[in-house]
C-alpha positions, 0 to 999 in steps of 0.5 A: 482725348482731352476733357472738353470745355463743354461736356457732351450732353444728350440733345435733340440733335442726338435723335434720342427720345424723351422717354423709353416708353415712347419707343414701345409702339415702334419697337414692338414687344420684343425690342421695347424691353431693351430700349430701357437698357439702352437708355441706362447704358447711355446715362451711365456713360454721360455720368462717367464723362461728366465726372471725368470732366469735373475732375480734370481727367480725360474722357474715354471713347465710350460716351461717343460709342454708346451714343452712336449705338443708341441713336442707330438702334432707335433710328432703325426702329423709326424706319420700321426695321429691327434695332439691328437694321434687319427688316422685320419678319412678316407676321403670319 
């Protein structure tokens, strides 16, 4: 993959929230702790891609892969599912 003229950046189109804290209600206690890790993983890939572009190197597939993973997980949480898309177990 060649270095793009405009490196990818997070945007509203990616469906990412402004902060990990805003996902706590949708995620519940169990998955909310992981949301912060998802954002950190995505931030690392954005920085890596930015560095590659600035140095004239090619970017790898990880930014696209990580962006898709984070988007899918938050999309599932917004639908009321667990982050992996499985329905939440009923509480007793």
